[in-house]
C-alpha positions in Angstrom: 119.2 84.5 98.5 119.7 82.1 101.4 122.5 79.6 101.0 120.4 76.5 101.2 118.1 77.8 98.4 121.1 78.8 96.3 122.6 75.3 96.7 119.3 73.6 95.7 118.8 75.8 92.6 122.5 75.5 91.6 122.2 71.7 91.7 119.1 71.8 89.5 120.8 74.2 87.0 124.0 72.1 86.9 122.0 68.9 86.3 120.4 70.5 83.2 123.7 72.0 82.0 122.3 75.5 82.6 124.3 78.5 83.9 124.6 78.7 87.7 124.6 82.5 87.7 122.0 84.3 89.8 120.0 85.4 86.8 119.4 81.8 85.8 118.6 80.7 89.4 116.0 83.5 89.7 114.6 82.4 86.3 114.1 78.9 87.7 112.0 80.5 90.5 109.9 82.6 88.2 109.2 79.5 86.0 108.3 77.2 88.9 104.8 76.1 89.9 103.2 78.8 92.2 101.5 77.2 95.2 100.6 80.3 97.2 100.2 84.1 96.9 100.4 86.3 100.0 98.9 89.7 100.9 99.3 92.6 98.6 101.2 95.8 99.4 99.9 98.5 97.0 102.0 101.3 95.6 101.3 103.8 92.9 103.0 101.9 90.0 103.0 98.3 91.3 101.6 95.9 93.8 104.1 93.8 95.8 103.0 90.3 97.1 104.6 87.3 98.6 104.8 84.3 96.3 105.7 80.7 97.2 106.8 78.2 94.5 107.7 74.5 94.7 110.9 73.6 93.0 111.7 69.9 93.1 110.4 69.4 96.7 111.6 72.7 98.1 109.1 75.5 98.9 110.7 78.8 98.2 109.2 82.2 99.0 110.1 85.6 97.6 108.6 89.0 97.0 107.1 89.4 93.5 105.3 92.3 91.8 102.4 93.0 89.4 101.6 96.3 87.6 98.8 98.7 88.3 98.6 100.2 84.8 99.8 99.8 81.3 103.5 99.5 82.0 105.3 96.6 83.5 106.6 97.1 87.1 110.2 97.0 85.7 109.3 99.7 83.2 108.1 101.8 86.1 111.4 101.3 88.0 110.8 98.2 90.2 113.7 95.8 90.5 113.5 92.2 91.9 115.3 91.9 95.2 117.1 88.4 95.5 117.5 89.0 99.3 113.8 88.2 99.7 114.3 84.6 98.6 114.0 82.0 101.4 113.0 78.5 102.0 109.6 78.0 103.7 107.5 75.0 104.7 103.7 74.5 104.5 101.6 74.9 107.7 98.1 73.6 107.6 95.5 75.6 109.4 91.9 74.5 109.9 89.4 77.3 109.9 85.8 77.0 111.1 83.4 79.4 109.4 79.9 80.0 110.8 77.3 80.9 108.3 73.7 81.9 109.0 71.1 80.5 106.6 67.4 81.0 106.6 65.3 78.5 108.6 62.9 76.6 106.4 
């Protein structure tokens, strides 16, 4: 976890009298409002994707996971990697799409 993200999450935890251990900081991320999902990377037992959450004004990205079957990814052996946590900022892109419609 990047130092600036750790400091931000630790301040939030301390303000609420929560533990400032890594497990609590990661829980804050998983409970935060998701603002974007990235591309999938498919594996046999799980699908990895980039997730961005907004936590009190800071946008934070990390690698998350969803299952491909009945078991949870953790049951299948996947473990969350805190080193994937980093601050990001939004970038607005304008995309022009050409559609072809029938001529009346």
